[in-house]
Structures are given as C-alpha cells and as structure tokens.
C-alpha positions in Angstrom: 34.4 -9.3 -29.7 37.4 -7.1 -30.5 35.7 -5.3 -33.3 35.2 -1.6 -34.2 31.4 -2.3 -35.0 28.9 -1.5 -32.1 27.9 -4.4 -30.0 24.4 -5.2 -30.5 22.1 -5.7 -27.6 18.7 -7.5 -27.5 16.7 -6.5 -24.4 14.1 -9.0 -23.0 11.6 -6.7 -21.2 12.0 -3.5 -23.1 8.6 -2.4 -23.2 6.9 1.1 -22.9 7.6 1.3 -19.3 9.6 -0.5 -16.7 13.4 -0.6 -16.0 14.4 -1.4 -19.6 12.6 1.7 -20.9 13.6 4.1 -18.0 17.1 3.0 -17.4 18.6 0.6 -19.9 17.7 2.1 -23.1 18.5 5.8 -21.9 21.7 4.7 -20.3 22.9 3.3 -23.7 21.4 5.9 -26.0 24.1 8.7 -25.1 26.0 9.7 -28.1 29.4 8.9 -26.3 28.3 5.1 -26.2 26.9 4.9 -29.8 30.2 3.5 -31.1 30.2 0.8 -28.6 26.6 -0.1 -28.1 23.5 -0.6 -30.2 20.1 -1.9 -29.2 19.2 -4.1 -32.1 16.2 -6.0 -30.7 13.6 -6.0 -28.0 11.3 -8.7 -26.6 7.9 -8.3 -24.6 5.2 -10.6 -23.6 2.6 -9.7 -26.3 2.4 -8.7 -29.9 0.7 -5.3 -28.9 3.3 -4.3 -26.3 6.1 -5.2 -28.7 4.7 -3.1 -31.5 4.2 -0.1 -28.9 7.7 -0.5 -27.7 9.1 -0.7 -31.2 7.3 2.5 -32.2 9.1 4.4 -29.4 12.6 2.8 -29.5 12.9 2.9 -33.2 13.1 6.7 -33.0 16.3 6.1 -30.8 17.4 2.8 -32.3 16.7 2.7 -36.0 16.1 -0.8 -37.4 15.3 -2.4 -34.1 13.5 -5.7 -34.3 10.5 -6.6 -32.0 9.9 -10.0 -30.7 7.2 -11.3 -28.3 5.8 -14.2 -26.4 6.6 -16.5 -23.4 9.6 -18.0 -25.2 12.7 -15.8 -25.7 14.5 -18.3 -28.1 14.0 -15.9 -31.2 15.8 -12.8 -29.7 18.5 -15.0 -28.2 19.3 -16.8 -31.5 19.1 -13.6 -33.6 22.4 -13.4 -35.4 22.2 -9.6 -35.0 22.2 -9.8 -31.2 25.5 -10.2 -29.3 24.4 -9.6 -25.8 21.1 -10.6 -24.4 19.8 -8.2 -21.7 17.3 -9.7 -19.3 15.2 -7.1 -17.6 12.0 -8.9 -16.6 10.5 -9.9 -13.2 13.0 -11.9 -11.1 11.0 -15.1 -11.3 11.3 -15.0 -15.2 15.1 -14.5 -15.2 16.3 -18.1 -15.4 14.1 -19.2 -18.4 15.4 -16.3 -20.5 19.0 -16.8 -19.2 18.8 -20.5 -20.3 17.9 -19.5 -23.8 20.7 -16.9 -24.1 23.3 -19.4 -22.7 22.1 -22.1 -25.2 22.6 -19.5 -28.0 26.1 -18.8 -26.7 25.4 -15.0 -26.1 27.0 -12.7 -23.6 24.5 -11.7 -21.0 23.3 -8.9 -18.9 20.8 -9.8 -16.1 19.2 -7.8 -13.5 19.6 -8.7 -9.8 19.0 -11.1 -8.4 20.1 -13.5 -11.4 17.9 -16.3 -10.1 15.0 -16.2 -7.7 17.0 -18.2 -5.2 20.6 -18.9 -4.3 20.3 -22.4 -5.8 18.9 -21.1 -9.0 21.7 -18.5 -9.4 24.3 -21.3 -8.7 22.7 -23.5 -11.3 23.0 -20.4 -13.8 26.6 -20.1 -13.0 27.2 -23.8 -13.6 25.5 -23.5 -17.1 27.9 -20.5 -18.0 31.0 -22.5 -16.9 29.9 -25.6 -18.8 29.1 -23.6 -22.1 32.3 -21.4 -21.8 33.2 -18.1 -23.3 30.1 -16.3 -22.0 30.7 -13.0 -20.1 27.9 -12.1 -17.7 27.3 -8.8 -16.0 24.6 -8.5 -13.3 22.8 -5.2 -12.8 24.2 -4.2 -9.4 24.9 -0.7 -10.3 25.3 0.7 -6.8 29.1 0.1 -7.0 29.0 2.3 -10.1 27.8 5.3 -8.1 30.6 7.8 -8.3 30.2 8.7 -4.6 30.7 5.1 -3.7 33.8 4.8 -6.0 35.2 8.0 -4.3 34.5 6.5 -0.9 36.3 3.3 -1.9 39.3 5.3 -3.1 39.5 7.0 0.4 39.2 3.7 2.2 41.7 1.8 0.1 44.1 4.6 0.5 44.0 4.2 4.2 42.8 7.7 4.8 40.6 6.9 7.7 42.7 4.0 9.1 41.8 0.5 9.7 38.0 0.0 9.3 36.7 -1.0 12.7 32.8 -1.0 12.1 30.0 0.0 9.9 26.4 0.8 10.7 23.5 1.0 8.3 20.0 2.0 9.0 17.8 2.0 5.9 14.2 1.8 4.6 12.0 2.4 1.6 9.3 5.1 1.6 5.8 3.9 1.8 4.7 6.1 -1.0 6.6 3.9 -3.5 4.0 1.1 -2.6 6.4 -1.7 -2.7 6.0 -4.3 0.0 4.3 -3.9 3.3 2.0 -2.3 4.4 0.9 -0.9 1.0 1.4 -2.3 -2.4 -0.2 -1.8 -5.9 -2.2 -4.5 -7.4 0.3 -5.2 -10.3 3.3 -6.2 -8.2 1.9 -8.6 -5.7 4.5 -11.1 -6.8 6.9 -9.1 -4.5 5.3 -10.5 -1.4 6.1 -14.0 -2.1 9.6 -15.0 -0.9 9.8 -17.7 -3.4 9.8 -15.1 -6.2 13.1 -13.6 -4.8 11.8 -10.1 -4.9 11.2 -9.2 -1.2 12.5 -6.0 0.3 15.4 -7.8 1.7 16.2 -9.6 -1.6 16.0 -6.4 -3.7 16.8 -3.4 -1.5 18.9 -5.3 1.0 20.7 -7.2 -1.8 21.7 -4.1 -3.8 22.9 -2.3 -0.7 24.9 -5.4 0.6 26.6 -5.5 -2.8 27.7 -2.0 -2.3 28.7 -2.5 1.2 30.9 -5.6 0.3 32.3 -3.8 -2.7 33.6 -1.2 -0.2 34.5 -3.3 2.8 34.8 -6.9 1.8 32.8 -10.0 2.4 31.1 -11.2 5.7 32.9 -13.9 7.7 29.7 -14.9 9.7 26.3 -13.2 10.3 23.4 -13.5 12.7 20.0 -11.9 12.3 16.6 -11.3 13.7 13.5 -10.3 12.0 9.9 -9.2 12.7 6.6 -8.4 11.1 5.5 -5.1 12.0 2.8 -4.8 9.4 0.6 -8.0 9.7 -1.8 -6.7 7.0 -1.2 -5.4 3.6 -3.4 -2.9 1.7 -3.6 -3.6 -2.0 -3.9 -0.4 -4.0 -5.7 0.2 -7.3 -3.5 1.7 -10.0 -6.6 3.1 -11.5 -8.0 5.2 -8.7 -5.5 4.8 -5.7 -8.1 3.2 -3.6 -7.7 0.1 -1.4 -9.0 -2.9 -3.4 -8.5 -5.6 -0.6 -6.4 -6.4 2.5 -4.0 -9.4 2.6 -2.2 -11.1 5.6 1.4 -10.6 5.4 3.5 -13.8 5.0 7.0 -12.3 5.1 8.9 -10.2 7.6 9.2 -6.5 7.0 12.0 -5.6 9.5 15.5 -7.1 9.8 18.6 -6.5 11.9 21.7 -8.5 11.0 25.3 -8.2 12.0 28.5 -10.0 12.0 32.3 -9.6 11.4 33.7 -9.1 8.0 36.7 -11.0 6.9 38.7 -7.9 7.4 37.7 -8.0 11.1 35.5 -4.9 11.0 32.1 -5.4 12.6 28.9 -4.6 10.4 25.4 -4.0 11.8 22.5 -3.4 9.3 18.9 -2.6 9.8 16.3 -2.7 7.0 12.8 -1.5 7.5 9.6 -1.7 5.2 8.1 0.8 4.8 7.5 4.1 6.6 5.6 7.1 5.4 7.6 10.2 4.4 7.5 12.8 7.3 9.6 15.7 8.2 13.1 14.7 9.4 12.7 11.0 8.6 15.9 9.6 7.1 15.8 6.8 4.6 19.5 5.9 4.8 22.2 6.6 7.6 25.3 4.7 6.8 28.5 5.2 8.9 31.9 3.7 8.2 34.2 4.1 11.2 37.9 3.8 10.7 40.6 4.1 13.4 41.4 7.6 12.5 38.3 8.9 10.8 34.8 8.2 9.6 32.5 8.5 6.6 28.8 9.2 6.7 26.5 8.6 3.8 23.0 9.8 4.3 19.9 10.1 2.0 19.0 13.3 0.4 15.5 14.8 1.4 13.6 14.5 -1.8 10.3 13.7 -0.4 8.8 10.3 -1.2 11.5 9.2 -3.7 13.5 6.2 -2.5 16.7 8.2 -1.9 18.0 5.6 0.7 18.9 3.2 -2.3 22.4 4.0 -3.3 21.9 2.0 -6.6 19.2 4.6 -7.6 20.3 7.9 -5.9 23.4 9.7 -4.8 23.8 9.9 -0.9 25.0 13.1 0.9 28.4 12.1 2.0 30.9 13.6 4.5 34.4 12.5 5.5 35.5 13.6 9.0 32.5 16.0 8.8 33.6 17.7 5.5 31.7 17.3 2.3 33.2 14.5 0.2 34.4 16.5 -2.8 35.8 19.1 -0.5 37.6 16.4 1.4 39.1 14.9 -1.7 40.4 18.3 -2.8 42.0 19.1 0.6 43.6 15.7 0.6 44.8 16.0 -2.9 43.0 12.8 -4.0 42.0 13.0 -7.7 39.0 11.2 -9.0 38.7 10.9 -12.6 36.1 9.0 -14.8 37.2 8.9 -18.4 34.9 7.4 -20.9 31.6 8.5 -19.1 29.7 11.4 -20.3 26.5 12.7 -18.7 23.8 15.1 -19.8 22.0 17.6 -17.4 19.9 15.8 -14.8 21.8 12.5 -15.1 24.5 13.0 -12.7 24.0 11.3 -9.3 21.1 9.1 -10.3 20.5 5.6 -11.8 21.2 6.7 -15.5 24.7 7.5 -14.5 25.2 4.3 -12.6 23.7 2.0 -15.2 25.7 3.7 -17.9 29.0 3.4 -16.2 28.2 -0.2 -15.7 27.8 -0.7 -19.5 31.0 1.3 -20.2 32.8 -1.0 -17.9 31.2 -4.1 -19.5 32.0 -2.8 -22.9 35.8 -2.7 -21.9 35.7 -6.4 -21.1 33.9 -7.4 -24.2 36.5 -5.4 -26.3 39.3 -7.3 -24.7 40.1 -5.0 -21.9 39.6 -5.0 -18.3 36.3 -3.7 -16.9 35.0 -3.3 -13.4 31.4 -4.6 -13.0 29.4 -7.0 -10.9 29.6 -10.6 -12.0 27.5 -13.8 -11.3 30.0 -14.5 -8.6 29.4 -11.1 -6.9 25.7 -11.6 -7.1 25.9 -15.1 -5.7 27.9 -13.8 -2.8 25.1 -11.4 -2.1 22.4 -14.1 -2.3 24.6 -16.3 0.1 24.4 -13.6 2.7 20.6 -12.9 2.2 20.0 -16.8 2.4 22.0 -16.8 5.6 20.1 -13.8 7.0 16.8 -15.6 6.5 18.1 -18.9 7.9 19.5 -17.2 10.9 16.3 -15.2 11.6 14.2 -18.4 11.4 16.5 -20.1 13.9 16.2 -17.1 16.5 19.5 -15.4 15.5 22.0 -18.3 15.5 25.3 -17.2 13.9 26.1 -18.6 10.5 29.6 -18.9 9.2 30.6 -18.6 5.6 32.8 -21.2 4.0 35.4 -19.7 1.8 
C-alpha cells in the first residue's frame, strides 16, 4: 500500500455514539493525518442508525458511504475500503473479522479480538492462511506518552534491574459497568462467555501495558472472590433501579507470578467502588534495584482515571515528576508525526491517534509500533490462566514458550 493517496477506512460500529464516534473518528480527523487516512464508509446495525451516523460523519468525511445490517460483507468488499475497522461489542468481533479476512482487507479490531482465547487464536490462523493481511488491535495503553517515557527510562537501565511491580486498580462505580451497578443496555458485560468482564477488558488493557514495559509472565497464580453477590440494573432513562440480578462472575482478583525477566509481579483488580475522597483508582509501582517509578490515577472524580489506556497517570521517578526527571537526566523524548489539539493531550484521543500513526507507517512500507494479534493473544493467555488458576484455588500455571 505504498501510495501517496489516503488509506480508506471503513468502520463497523461507527454510529452516533460509542467508541467509533468518540475515539476512532476524532483521532483520525486531525489535519495532520488527512494525507494518510480517510474514513470512506461506516456500518451500523440499522438503516436509521446508519443514516443518522452518515449525517454527522459526512461533515467530517465528505462522500462517506453508509451500510447497515447484521452482515458486514458489503463494507468489507467495498473497493473503496482498504482497512476494515471493527468497533462493535466483543461477541460480534469475529463475525465481522471473518468478512474482512475473506475480502483480503487489512484490519483494525478492538480488544479483545475474539471473545475467548480460542476464538482469537482461530482468527490468527485465518490471517496466516489468507496471507498479506496486517492487523492492529486496539490496545492503545502502550501509546500513552507517559508509558512510552517510562519504557525509555526502564530500557535505559536508569532504575537498575527490575525486581518487582505492584498494581492495585479499580473502576469507579459511577461508570456503571459490571458489579454492583450496571446500566440496562450493557448487561452482556456480565456474561464471561462474551469476553467483556472487568478482568477481560480493564485487566486486559492494563496487562498489555504492563507486559509492554516489563515483558511476559513466566507463570501465574490467582485467587478471586465475589464481594457483590447482587447487581442493580439501572435505567438509562431515569437512573432508577429496574431490577436486581444475582452475580455469576467474580469482581475481585489478585494474581501474581514471575515475569520472564525474573521480576515479580503482583496485581489486584477490584470492581467497583464509589468515588470517595482520597480513594485511588490506580497505584502502580515499578521497583528497580536502584530506583522506582510510581504511576497513580489523577483525581478527576468519577471518571475512570485508573485506566492507562484512557487517561494519563500522574507519574514520578525516584520521587520526582516524570518530565522533571527526564530533563535532569538528559533523556530526550520526541514524538514526531503526532499533532494534538487543546484538550487531547494525555487522553484516549492522543493514544488512539498515535496507534493509527504507527499503523500507517506499517501500511506505507515502514516500521510501526503497535499492538498485534500476537500481543492480544498473549494478554488473553494470561487472562485465561488467571481464571483457571482462580477456579483451582490458586494453583500456579506455567506458560509454554
């Protein structure tokens, strides 16, 4: 795809709301990316939603086509679509992915690619058999500039050999994802078979970032519990409780084990606590032999600031603010090719945009740094092992290389 023409993207799931509308389209719409990317088509579930989305998106992307229906064959086979972007609910990823592979298109797919480890592995086999398909997975936490700066420090040996890392994280209750409160329109998140539990989504995104910085796990053991046996289903219309459901999934996880580097990792994920003064959604410490790095969620009320794929953590190195430390140590961090407008720095628009900049390099014949299917499957291997270990009372599970 070594052409000077923009690469045309068709987004399955680009409606009037949702991740496609709030992240993908705005990330690609910046003037600095217009020579590389163009959204040429969208696909939604109904004719009404497709027409409404087209009305909005055509103001940004003139000439955009709108498709709709359960089957995404039409957008995948559109000759004016080079990359099929899949931004729908996790259980629907593979069906759309299959159509894009059959059409021989390059693919962007949100995490998790498949709703289970086995499904994602099958998707990888399909790509390998088809050949010449480049896949990026929406694990944008590694595109957070703070995370990239931390990696630069670690890789340069500035805090010595990494001995351990400790993570304590949660999602705010006010977001109304998962237990003990959830809105009526996203109940599918409560079924582990759909691949969209707190551990799968929030834990998965963070695990990718952790392994991006520190490398893969050698083995892992886990325990889990259900602190909230009942879940209140909240009306989107009036904010009132519609009904109460019994919880069928765990809401607290603790897992630990050695990384392949020899460092020891301990991670705690909790769902979900109300926002109260002084409560921290993320505390992440990386301890090296000669120094330490601390990443902590910003206090922005009920926003999910503990998610490093969504928000910038407040970061210190040996007690000094990150950028101050970089300057003092003479470490230069540059990010050519990425331009941001006011309000975009340090948030998911920045991270998503950087992922597409990197992906664009690859499609243009260069080298881009982005999460691949292999990276996503490695994350899902860990999540699968956490679940299996917890079910077996914490037995250690070793990963085969």
